[in-house]
N, C-alpha and C positions, 0 to 999 in steps of 0.2 A: 486379555489386555484391557487396561483401564486408561481412558483418556479423560483428562481434567480440562473442562472447558469446551463448549459447543460453539465457539467462534468459527470463522471460516477455516482456520488452520486445523482445528479439532475435527470438524465435519469432513474436510477433505482427507485427512489422515484416516478417519474411521471408514470412509467410503472406499479408499484404496486398499486398506488392510483387512476389510471384513471377510474377504474370501479365504484368507489365511488364518485369521484369529477370531475367537469369540470376544466381542468387544462390548464394554460398558462405557458410556459417556456420561460424566457427571457435569451438570450445569445448574448453578444456583440462580442465575438471572435469565436474561433474554437469550433464547436460542438464536444464534446467528451473530450476536454481539454487535460489532460495528459494520456488519454486512447484512442489514435488514432494511426494508422499506419503512418509512415513517409517515403514515397518513397525516396530512395537515391541510385543512381548508380545501379538501378535494384534490390536493396534489399528493403525489407519492415522492416525498423527500427520502432521505436515507439517514440511518443512525450514524453513519460515519463515511464509509467509502462512497465515491461517486458510483452511479449505476453503470459501471464499465470495468473492463479488465485491461491492464496496461498493454498486453499483446494480443488482445482480441481472440479470434478463433484459432490462432496458430501458436499461442503461448503455452506456458507450463500448466496453467489451470485447465485450459481446454484439453491438454494431453491427459490429465487425470480424468476429466469427464468422459473423454473418448474411451480410455482404457476400461472404465467402469460402466460404460453404457448409460451414463447419467444424462437425462434429457436436458437440453439447453438450446437457446436461440440467441446468438450474438451477431450483431451487424457491425462489421469492421468499418472504421473510419475511412472515408475516401474524399479528400486526403485525410491522413491521420491527424494532421494539424496544420494550422497557419500561424504566422507570427505577426502581431500587431505592433508596428513601429511607426512612430510619428503619425498616428492616425490612419495608416494604410496597412492592409494585410498582405503578407508575402508567404509563398510556399518556401520550403527549405531551399530548393534549388535557386530560388530568386534572391536569396540572401547574399549571393556572390556579387550582386550589383553594388553592395556597400563596400566592396573591397577593391584595392588597387591590384594591378597585375602581380606584384611581388607578394601582396597579402594573400591572393588566391593560391599562389604556390605554397605559401606557408600553411594555409588552412588544409590544403591537400596532404601535406606532410603530417600535420597533426591528426587528421582523420585516419591516415594510414597507421600511425602509432596506436590510436584508439582501437582500431579493428584487429591489429595483429600483435600488439604488445600487452603484457600483463599489467604494467604500471607498478607503482610502489606506494610509499606512504606520503609522497609529496602532495600537498593540498592541490586540488584541481584548479582552483582560482589562481594560485601561484604559478602553476605549470602553464596555464593559458596566457597569463600576463607576460611570462618570460618568452613564450614562443611567438605571440601575436601582437600584444599591446594595441588591441583594437576595441574601441568603445562599444560598437554595435555587437561584436562577438561576446563581449562581457555581459551586455544586457540580455542577449538571447540565452546564454548559458545560465545566468542567474535566475531568469524567469523559468527556464526549463527545470532546473534543479529544485526550485521552490515549489512549482506545481506538481512535479512528478514524485518528489521525495521529501518535501518540507525541510530543505536543508540549503545552506549557502555553498557555493563552489569552494570557498575557503575551508569548509568543514568536512568535505568528502575527499578521501584520498584517491589518487589517480587509479589505484588498483580496483576500486569500486566503480568509479565513474567510467573507466574504460569498459568494464564489464557491462554496464548499463547500455553504453553506446553499441557494443557488439550485439547485445540482445535486440536492440532496435533494428539493426541491419538484418539480423537473421530472422526475427519473428514479426517484425512490423510494429505498428503503433496500436493505439487503443481501439477497442470495440465496445459498443453499447449493448447491455443485456436487455433483451425485450422482456418487459415485466419488472425490470429493476432488480436490485440486489436480492429481494425476497424470492423472486422466481428461481434463482439459482439455489438459495438456501433451502427453500421448500423441497427442491428435488433431492438435495443432499440428505435431508432429514429422513426421508422415507426409508423405512425398514431398519432404523437405528434403535438400539436399546438405550434411551436417554433417561437418566435418573435425575430428577429435579431435587437434588440435595447439594448442600455445600460440603466440600471436602475440608476436613479439619486438620488432617495430618497425612503426610506421606511417610510410611513406616520404613525405616532403614535398619538393617542389621548386618554387621560385618561388611559395610560398604556395598550392600546389595539391597535392591528394592524387594520388599515383602508384601506390599499392598498399600491400601489407604484406609483411613478412618473417617467416616462421615460425621455430620453435625449432630447426629443422634447416637454417636459412639459405636456404630456398627462397623465391624472390620470386614474388609473385602480383600481376600488374599489374591495376589498376582505377582508374577516376577517381572512384568513389564508395565511401566507407567509412562504415559506420554502427556506432557503438560502443554496446554495452550493458553496459559494465564500469564506468560511473561517470565523471564528469568528471576526477577525480584520476587514475584509471588510464589514461584516454585521453591526458591530457597527459604522463604518464610514458612512454607508448609513442611519443609524437610528439616530445617535447622541448620544454622551456619556451621555447626561443629563438624558436619559431614563433608565440607568442601575445603580444598586447599586454599591457603592464604592468597596466592596469586589469582585464583579464580574469583575470590571475594573482592579483591582489589579492583579487578576489571568491572565487576558489578557496581561497586561504589562510584566508579568513574563514568558509568554509563550515562549517556545523554539521550533523552527521549526526543522524538520529532513532534513538534507542537504546531498547531495551525488553526485557522478560522475559515469556516465555510459560510458563504452568504447565499441564501436561496431566494431567487427572484422570479416573479411572475410578470409576463408581458403578453399582450395580444399580438404584437408585431414581432416577427422573427428578427433576431439580432445577429445570428451566425448562419451563414448560408450553406453550411456543410455539416456532416455528422461526425466530424472529428473534434479536436480541441483547439481553442483559440488561446495561444500563448501571448500574454500581454507584456511587452518589453519596455513600455514607456510610462509605467505607473509607479506610484509610491509604495503600494503594498500588494495589490491583487496581481497574481502571477499567471492566472489562466482561468478560462471558463469553458463549460460545455453546455450545449442546448440539447438535452436528451430527447426532447419531444420531436426532434427532427427524425429520430428513429422510431420512437414509440409515443404517439400522441396520447395514449391512455394514461401516461404518467402525470397528466394535468387535466383539469376540466376542459370540456369542449370549448374551443376558441382561444385557449391559452397556451403559452409555451412555458416550460420550466427550465430555468438557467441556474447553474450552480457555479459559484466562483470559489477559488481557494487562494489562501495567502499563508505564508509561513509566519508564525508568531515570533516577532522580533524584539519584544520587550515584555515586562511584567505589567505594564499599564494597559490592561485589556480594553478599557473604554477608548483610549487613544488609538489602539490598533484597529478596533472596529470602525471608529470614525474615519480613519485614513482609508480603510477598505471601502467604506461607503462613498467617500469622495472620489475614489477611483471608479467605482461603478457609475457615478453620475457623469464622470468624464467620458467613460467608454460609451454609455448609452446616449449621450447628447440630449437631443430634444425628444427622444422616444419616451412614451409613457411606460412606466413600470412600477411594480409594487414589491417592496422587501417583505418576503414571507416570514423568514426566520433566519437568525444569525446563530450559528453553532460554534462553540469554542472547544477545541480538543487539546487538553493539557492535564497535568497531574495524573490522576488515576485513569483518565480517559483520553490518552494522547492520540495523535495520528498513528504513530508507531512507538512501541515500547523501547526500540533501539533505532537510532539514526542509521542510515546506510553507511556501512563501513565498520560499525560497532557491533554487529550481530554476533550471536553465539552459535557454536556448532550444535547440531541436533543431539549429538552424544555428550552427556555430562560426565563428570568424574565418577559418578555413582553407577555401578552396574545395573542395567535395567531401567534407568531413568533417562528419558529423552525429552527434547523440546521441539515444538512446532510453533508457528505463529509469527507475530511481528517483532519478536526479539531474536528470532532464529531464521531470518530470511537469508536466502542465497543472493548473490550479487546481481539482481535485476530488480525492477521496480515493484513495490507494493505487493498486491495479491499474487502476482506471478512470481515474486521472490519467495513468498510463503509457500507457494505450490512447488517451486523448484526444491525447496528444503524438504517438503513432504515426499517428493519423488526420491530424493537421496536417502531419506530415512527408510522408505519402503525397500530400497535395494539393500540397505544395511540389515534390516530385520528379516528379509526373506532369502538372503543369499545362502543360508545354511539349512533352509527348510527342504 
C-alpha cells in the first residue's frame, strides 16, 4: 500500500493499516503538515491545527490511537467551552437565561431534531432563523461554526450540522494534547517507512491503480494508493481523463475553509478553564484557547500561550487581520499581551481543503484509489472528522482480508 502525504490523515491511516499491509508513505515536505509544533520565540505554536482534538480523549482520533496502542496524553476540557456574550462568560446550560419560556421550548425542539434527525440540504442558518429567530442563538451558532469549522451557518447544510451536534453530545468537546500537535505526530511517525520524495504521477490502467511514479521517475507498483493531499491534488496527479464529468464538476465547485489564527503571549491568565472560549460579540474572532492551562511547557516560564481563530470573510487580508486584532484588544481589555504571530490559512494552505458538507467519500471512482484527510472528512469536526473517515476506510479495506 502506498500513502501520498504524511499529514495527520496519512499518518493515522498508515498507523491503523500497517498491521494488515506493507506501507510506504511519500512526503515531499514537512511530516505532519498542518499538525506540527512551530517553535517561535520560545513558544510552541502550531503549523495549523490548535494543540487540541475536537472530541478529546473520547473521539475518533483517540479511538485510532487506542486501537493501535499509540502513546498519547490528552486532557479533556472541563468545561469543554464557555461563551463570551456582552463581556460575560456563560456555560452552555446558562444560555437559556437569554430565552423566553416559549423560546426555551423551541430550542428544546431544535436540539431534539439535531440529536435524532438526519437533516437535509437546508442551510443551518436558514433552519435556525425559521425555527427560533433569536439574536443570541444566531450569535452563538455563528461563532461556534466559525471556530469549529471555519464556516458560516448559512454555508453548512443541516445534515452536516446535525451530525456535528450529535458528535458533541456523544463524544464531548475538545481536549488539549500535552506536548502539542508534534507530540501526537511524533508518536504516529515511529516505525513508519516514510520516503522523502515528491510523487509525480499516480499510474492508472483500465480504471485501476497500478502504482506511483516519484520525482526521479522511479516506479512503485501497488494496487492500493491512499491520498492525503486533497482531492484536487489527487486528480492532478492522476489526470482528469480518469474521472467522470459529475465528479469533476463537484471538484470545480469545491469550496475550501479559510481562516486566520492569531498567536498571543501574556503573563496574566485570560481564560480560567482548559476548554475553549467561544466569542459571540466580536467582529471577526470566533474563539480562543489557552493551551498553557494544560501544558505550561508550550510557553516560556511565566507566560501563557493563547490562540484565536477567525473565519476568513473577504479577500482583503490586511483588513481581516486588523479586525481580528481589534477584537483581541476588546477581549483582553487592559491586560498586557503581545502578538507573537498571525497565520493566514488559504489557497494552497487552507484550514480545510473542503468545507464541512462538501467532503468527498474515501472511495474514488478509480479502483484502488482512496482519499483521507481534510477533503474527505466524515461529518464531525476537523481532525476527528478526518479520523472518522480513516476508520471507515479501514473497515472497507480490511473487510475481505
